[in-house]
C-alpha positions in Angstrom: 111.5 21.5 213.8 108.5 21.7 210.7 108.7 18.0 209.4 108.9 16.1 213.0 105.6 16.0 214.4 102.3 13.9 214.4 100.8 12.0 211.2 98.5 15.1 211.1 100.8 17.8 210.9 103.6 17.1 208.6 103.7 17.7 205.0 102.8 14.5 203.3 101.0 11.4 204.3 102.0 8.0 205.2 101.3 6.1 202.0 102.8 8.8 200.1 105.7 6.5 199.6 105.4 3.2 198.2 108.4 1.8 197.4 109.3 -1.9 196.9 112.9 -2.9 198.0 115.4 -3.9 200.5 118.0 -1.6 201.3 121.4 -1.1 203.5 123.6 1.5 202.2 122.6 4.2 199.2 124.5 4.8 196.5 123.9 6.1 192.4 123.7 3.9 189.7 124.3 6.5 186.8 123.9 5.7 183.1 127.1 4.6 181.2 129.1 7.4 179.8 127.6 8.6 176.5 124.2 7.6 177.5 122.7 11.3 178.1 125.4 13.9 177.3 123.5 16.1 179.6 124.0 14.3 182.5 126.6 16.0 184.5 128.7 14.9 187.9 131.2 16.1 190.1 132.4 14.7 193.7 134.4 16.4 196.3 135.2 15.9 199.9 133.4 18.1 202.6 132.4 17.5 205.9 134.8 14.5 205.9 132.7 12.5 203.5 132.4 12.0 200.1 130.0 14.9 198.1 128.1 14.3 195.0 126.0 16.2 192.7 124.4 14.6 189.6 122.2 16.9 187.5 120.9 17.5 184.0 122.2 21.0 182.5 122.1 22.2 178.8 125.7 22.8 179.2 129.0 22.2 181.2 129.5 25.6 182.5 125.4 25.7 183.9 126.5 22.3 185.6 130.1 23.5 186.7 128.1 26.8 188.4 125.7 24.4 190.1 128.4 22.5 192.0 130.5 25.2 192.6 127.1 26.5 194.5 126.7 23.2 195.9 129.7 22.6 197.4 130.1 26.5 198.5 126.9 26.1 200.7 128.4 22.8 201.8 131.7 24.4 203.3 129.9 27.3 204.5 127.4 25.0 206.7 130.6 23.3 207.8 131.9 26.4 209.2 129.0 27.2 210.9 128.3 24.0 212.1 131.4 22.1 212.7 132.2 21.0 216.7 136.1 20.3 215.4 137.1 23.5 214.0 138.3 26.4 216.1 136.2 29.9 215.9 133.0 28.0 214.7 129.7 29.1 216.7 129.4 25.5 218.0 133.4 25.4 218.7 132.1 28.6 221.0 129.3 26.5 222.5 131.5 24.0 224.0 133.7 26.4 225.3 131.6 28.1 227.0 129.8 24.6 228.7 128.9 25.2 232.3 129.4 28.9 232.3 127.2 31.0 229.8 124.6 30.5 226.9 126.1 31.4 223.6 124.0 33.4 220.8 123.8 32.0 217.7 122.4 32.6 214.1 119.0 31.5 213.2 119.9 28.8 211.2 122.1 27.4 213.4 119.7 27.4 216.2 117.0 26.1 213.9 119.1 22.7 213.5 120.0 22.4 217.0 116.1 23.1 217.7 115.6 20.4 215.2 118.3 17.9 217.0 116.5 18.4 220.3 113.2 17.8 219.1 114.4 14.0 217.5 115.9 13.6 221.2 112.7 13.9 222.7 110.7 11.7 220.5 113.5 9.1 220.5 113.4 9.2 224.1 117.4 10.4 224.0 118.3 7.5 221.4 119.7 10.3 219.6 121.7 13.2 221.6 124.2 15.5 220.1 125.4 15.5 223.5 127.5 12.2 222.4 130.3 14.9 221.5 131.0 14.8 225.1 132.7 11.3 224.6 134.5 12.1 221.9 138.4 11.1 222.0 137.2 7.8 223.9 136.3 6.1 220.7 138.3 6.1 217.3 137.8 4.2 214.3 140.6 5.7 212.0 142.2 3.0 210.4 145.4 1.8 212.1 144.6 4.1 214.9 141.4 2.5 216.3 140.8 2.5 220.0 138.6 0.6 222.5 138.1 2.8 225.6 137.9 0.9 229.3 134.7 0.5 231.2 136.0 2.7 233.6 136.3 5.3 230.8 133.3 5.1 229.7 131.7 5.4 233.0 133.5 8.3 233.9 132.2 10.4 230.7 128.9 8.9 230.4 127.3 11.3 232.8 128.1 14.3 230.3 125.6 13.0 227.7 122.4 14.0 228.3 120.2 16.0 225.6 118.3 17.8 228.9 121.3 19.7 229.6 121.3 21.7 226.5 119.3 24.4 227.2 117.9 26.7 224.5 116.2 30.2 224.9 113.9 31.0 222.2 114.0 34.9 222.7 117.4 35.0 222.5 118.3 32.4 220.1 120.8 31.1 222.6 122.2 27.7 223.5 123.6 26.7 227.0 125.5 23.2 227.6 124.8 23.2 231.1 127.6 20.8 232.3 131.3 21.9 232.6 132.9 19.6 230.4 130.2 18.4 228.1 130.0 19.2 224.2 127.5 19.1 221.5 128.5 17.6 218.0 125.9 17.8 215.3 127.8 15.4 212.7 124.4 13.2 212.6 122.1 16.4 211.3 124.2 19.0 210.1 125.4 17.0 206.8 121.7 16.5 206.1 120.5 20.3 206.8 123.8 20.8 203.9 122.6 18.2 201.4 119.1 20.4 201.7 120.8 23.7 201.5 122.6 22.6 198.4 119.8 21.6 196.6 118.0 25.0 197.5 121.5 26.9 195.8 120.7 24.4 192.5 117.1 24.6 192.0 118.0 28.5 192.7 120.0 28.1 189.5 116.9 26.8 187.5 117.8 23.1 187.4 115.2 21.2 188.3 116.9 17.9 188.0 119.2 17.0 190.3 120.7 14.5 192.8 122.6 15.6 195.8 124.5 13.3 198.2 126.4 13.4 201.1 127.8 10.0 202.5 124.9 8.0 203.1 122.6 11.5 203.1 120.7 12.0 199.9 118.3 14.4 198.2 116.6 13.7 194.8 114.9 16.2 193.0 113.1 16.3 189.8 113.8 13.3 187.3 116.8 11.7 185.6 115.9 12.3 182.1 112.2 11.7 182.3 112.3 8.7 184.6 112.6 8.9 188.5 116.4 8.7 189.9 117.6 5.1 189.8 119.2 4.3 193.3 121.1 0.7 194.0 120.9 -0.7 197.3 124.0 -2.2 198.3 123.9 -5.4 200.6 125.1 -4.9 204.4 127.5 -8.0 204.4 128.6 -7.8 200.7 129.9 -4.8 199.1 129.5 -5.8 195.8 125.9 -7.5 195.7 123.0 -5.3 194.9 120.0 -6.0 197.0 117.7 -3.9 195.0 117.0 -0.8 193.0 114.5 1.8 193.1 113.3 5.1 191.4 113.1 8.0 193.9 112.1 11.7 193.3 111.3 14.9 195.2 112.6 12.9 198.2 115.2 12.4 201.0 116.8 9.3 202.3 119.4 8.2 204.5 121.0 5.1 205.7 122.8 4.8 209.1 124.9 1.2 209.0 127.4 -0.6 211.2 129.8 -1.3 208.0 130.4 2.4 207.5 133.2 2.8 209.9 134.1 0.3 212.3 136.8 -2.3 213.6 136.8 -5.7 215.0 138.6 -6.6 218.3 138.4 -10.0 220.1 135.9 -11.0 217.7 133.3 -8.0 218.3 132.1 -5.6 215.7 132.3 -2.2 217.1 131.0 0.8 215.0 130.5 4.2 215.3 126.7 4.5 215.6 126.8 5.1 219.4 123.9 4.4 222.2 124.0 7.8 224.0 122.6 6.1 226.9 125.4 3.0 227.1 128.3 4.7 225.9 129.3 1.9 223.4 127.7 1.1 219.7 124.2 0.3 219.8 123.2 -3.4 219.5 119.6 -3.5 217.9 120.8 -2.8 214.4 122.8 -3.7 211.3 121.2 -0.7 209.2 118.4 1.9 208.9 117.3 3.8 206.2 114.6 6.8 206.4 112.7 8.4 203.7 111.4 11.8 204.6 110.7 15.3 203.2 114.0 16.7 203.9 117.5 15.6 204.5 117.9 17.1 207.8 115.2 15.1 209.1 115.8 11.5 207.4 119.7 12.2 208.5 119.2 12.4 212.5 116.0 9.8 212.3 118.3 7.4 210.8 120.5 7.5 213.9 118.0 7.6 216.2 116.4 4.4 214.8 119.3 2.5 214.4 119.9 2.7 218.2 116.3 2.1 219.1 116.3 -0.9 217.0 112.8 -2.0 215.0 110.2 -2.7 217.7 110.7 0.8 219.0 111.7 2.6 216.1 108.8 1.4 214.0 106.6 2.5 216.7 107.8 6.4 216.5 107.6 6.4 212.6 103.8 5.3 212.8 103.5 8.2 214.7 105.6 10.8 212.2 103.9 12.1 209.4 105.3 11.4 206.1 108.0 9.3 207.1 108.9 5.6 206.4 111.9 3.4 207.0 113.4 0.1 207.0 115.5 -1.5 209.9 117.6 -4.2 209.3 117.8 -6.2 212.9 121.3 -7.0 214.5 120.5 -10.6 213.1 120.1 -9.8 209.6 116.0 -9.5 209.0 114.5 -6.9 207.6 111.6 -4.5 209.0 109.6 -1.9 207.2 107.1 0.9 208.2 103.5 0.7 207.1 104.0 2.5 204.0 107.0 0.1 202.2 106.7 -3.1 200.6 109.4 -5.2 200.0 110.0 -7.6 197.4 112.3 -11.1 198.0 113.5 -9.6 201.3 
């Protein structure tokens, strides 16, 4: 993974991001209708989340072509990297768990390798073999499921990123334990955003924003100004904590308020700690700024589980990465390159 390394080898330095903000959940604040006729926005649903493209183009036909290309790329990547869809390479890897390695495309191998790098850097706080717990938890409205301690204990030994073996020469992936599975939901979406933006730029559009759920890439400007991003309060949905201007950067947020249920007064959310089999308890939200969205996506999950002390220590070793961690009590913690006004 090119961008996950030490401060000396990543593409930009620790002080290249100077932003004053508090944040939990990222969403786009667009100009009012008619403010700029060259700004176009379209949305769709892909990879189980809302997909949004906002861009400046000379006419609607060019904007539509760019949106179609971006959506096509997201659909393509979902077909390559989903563990849910029968027939995908990841589905094949899981079917062959404990039996044989599976050769994959260079693209899929790159994403799985990146995931393994984040796992090693975070000491297993990020782990694609978390998919081995699939089916125990459900956060679907009306179908919430809290597993028993016995169910979690029986399945937890299958979760171990070190049992996912990669062969660089053969470009193969082998999940060594029978019954174990991998899932790329916390990294493939970010990668998809990166590739969707590349398709847009290839069409000659320089100013665009691509968002899939909490993962966002901004390129160029919004009519000569940085793209304005608003930050929602973690516990007050309609309250804006801050606004910030961004350009040529990726930003991802992982929060405990995205998919959750409350039972017996306890909030259970979808960001799991691979070491316990239960939701992470050290954070309410984590936002990561990075050179690419694949990196920000994976790291936001890892840091959420790690919490502020361990998480910011890791960020301090990574060039080009900045983070804001809101801990379980609601206190805001930031990396060295970020200043927060009125936290």
